[in-house]
C-alpha atoms as a printed R data frame, in Angstrom:
   type eleno elety resid chain resno       x       y      z
1  ATOM     1    CA   UNK     A     1   3.441   7.818 -3.193
2  ATOM     2    CA   UNK     A     2   7.101   8.404 -4.014
3  ATOM     3    CA   UNK     A     3   6.420  12.125 -4.234
4  ATOM     4    CA   UNK     A     4   5.039  11.953 -0.677
5  ATOM     5    CA   UNK     A     5   7.948   9.910  0.718
6  ATOM     6    CA   UNK     A     6   9.212  10.665  4.206
7  ATOM     7    CA   UNK     A     7  12.738  11.860  4.918
8  ATOM     8    CA   UNK     A     8  13.561   8.431  6.345
9  ATOM     9    CA   UNK     A     9  12.357   6.704  3.167
10 ATOM    10    CA   UNK     A    10  14.335   9.073  0.951
11 ATOM    11    CA   UNK     A    11  17.529   8.613  2.979
12 ATOM    12    CA   UNK     A    12  17.193   4.841  2.978
13 ATOM    13    CA   UNK     A    13  16.496   4.777 -0.754
14 ATOM    14    CA   UNK     A    14  19.669   6.769 -1.415
15 ATOM    15    CA   UNK     A    15  21.617   4.025  0.390
16 ATOM    16    CA   UNK     A    16  19.818   1.115 -1.301
17 ATOM    17    CA   UNK     A    17  19.394   2.247 -4.898
18 ATOM    18    CA   UNK     A    18  21.692   1.171 -7.684
19 ATOM    19    CA   UNK     A    19  22.765  -2.051 -5.946
20 ATOM    20    CA   UNK     A    20  24.937  -0.060 -3.525
21 ATOM    21    CA   UNK     A    21  24.363  -2.443 -0.631
22 ATOM    22    CA   UNK     A    22  26.690  -5.402 -1.216
23 ATOM    23    CA   UNK     A    23  25.380  -5.620 -4.798
24 ATOM    24    CA   UNK     A    24  21.803  -6.462 -3.789
25 ATOM    25    CA   UNK     A    25  19.133  -4.907 -5.985
26 ATOM    26    CA   UNK     A    26  16.266  -3.269 -4.106
27 ATOM    27    CA   UNK     A    27  12.984  -2.111 -5.562
28 ATOM    28    CA   UNK     A    28  10.850   0.638 -4.066
29 ATOM    29    CA   UNK     A    29   7.090   0.637 -3.390
30 ATOM    30    CA   UNK     A    30   6.285  -2.791 -4.758
31 ATOM    31    CA   UNK     A    31   2.649  -3.995 -4.690
32 ATOM    32    CA   UNK     A    32   2.209  -7.440 -3.131
33 ATOM    33    CA   UNK     A    33  -1.097  -9.079 -2.212
34 ATOM    34    CA   UNK     A    34  -2.928  -5.822 -1.568
35 ATOM    35    CA   UNK     A    35  -0.030  -4.124  0.238
36 ATOM    36    CA   UNK     A    36   2.578  -1.642 -0.921
37 ATOM    37    CA   UNK     A    37   6.015  -2.689  0.302
38 ATOM    38    CA   UNK     A    38   8.391   0.213  0.977
39 ATOM    39    CA   UNK     A    39  11.534  -1.625 -0.169
40 ATOM    40    CA   UNK     A    40  12.090  -5.196 -1.293
41 ATOM    41    CA   UNK     A    41  15.070  -7.292 -2.360
42 ATOM    42    CA   UNK     A    42  13.748 -10.435 -4.020
43 ATOM    43    CA   UNK     A    43  17.210 -12.026 -4.246
44 ATOM    44    CA   UNK     A    44  17.675 -11.828 -0.468
45 ATOM    45    CA   UNK     A    45  13.969 -12.423  0.233
46 ATOM    46    CA   UNK     A    46  13.976  -9.228  2.311
47 ATOM    47    CA   UNK     A    47  11.224  -6.655  2.840
48 ATOM    48    CA   UNK     A    48  11.995  -3.363  4.575
49 ATOM    49    CA   UNK     A    49   9.144  -1.236  5.904
50 ATOM    50    CA   UNK     A    50   9.899   2.265  7.156
51 ATOM    51    CA   UNK     A    51   7.672   3.789  9.826
52 ATOM    52    CA   UNK     A    52   7.366   7.532 10.138
53 ATOM    53    CA   UNK     A    53   7.026   8.354 13.819
54 ATOM    54    CA   UNK     A    54   5.569  11.815 13.185
55 ATOM    55    CA   UNK     A    55   2.937  10.431 10.816
56 ATOM    56    CA   UNK     A    56   2.046   7.719 13.316
57 ATOM    57    CA   UNK     A    57   1.697  10.263 16.150
58 ATOM    58    CA   UNK     A    58  -0.501  12.467 13.970
59 ATOM    59    CA   UNK     A    59  -2.703   9.487 13.050
60 ATOM    60    CA   UNK     A    60  -3.041   8.461 16.710
61 ATOM    61    CA   UNK     A    61  -3.944  12.011 17.736
62 ATOM    62    CA   UNK     A    62  -6.510  12.206 14.942
63 ATOM    63    CA   UNK     A    63  -8.037   8.868 16.023
64 ATOM    64    CA   UNK     A    64  -8.219   9.994 19.659
65 ATOM    65    CA   UNK     A    65  -9.846  13.286 18.665
66 ATOM    66    CA   UNK     A    66 -12.387  11.440 16.507
67 ATOM    67    CA   UNK     A    67 -13.230   9.085 19.384
68 ATOM    68    CA   UNK     A    68 -13.634  12.002 21.806
69 ATOM    69    CA   UNK     A    69 -16.093  13.751 19.504
70 ATOM    70    CA   UNK     A    70 -18.252  10.613 19.107
């Protein structure tokens, strides 16, 4: 999944990696209870999910097209 990361995810990871944000350590794409979390800082008890607007629009268009053809 990291190879298929969005631009937004890559940019955010560059800012978070290596404890650059106030010394907090973030991990990327962490599995938790059947989900894959984009970014997580266990010390701060913080989960960051990044939405890709273009991917979401494509998925919605695909769903609408599938419903129309039913």
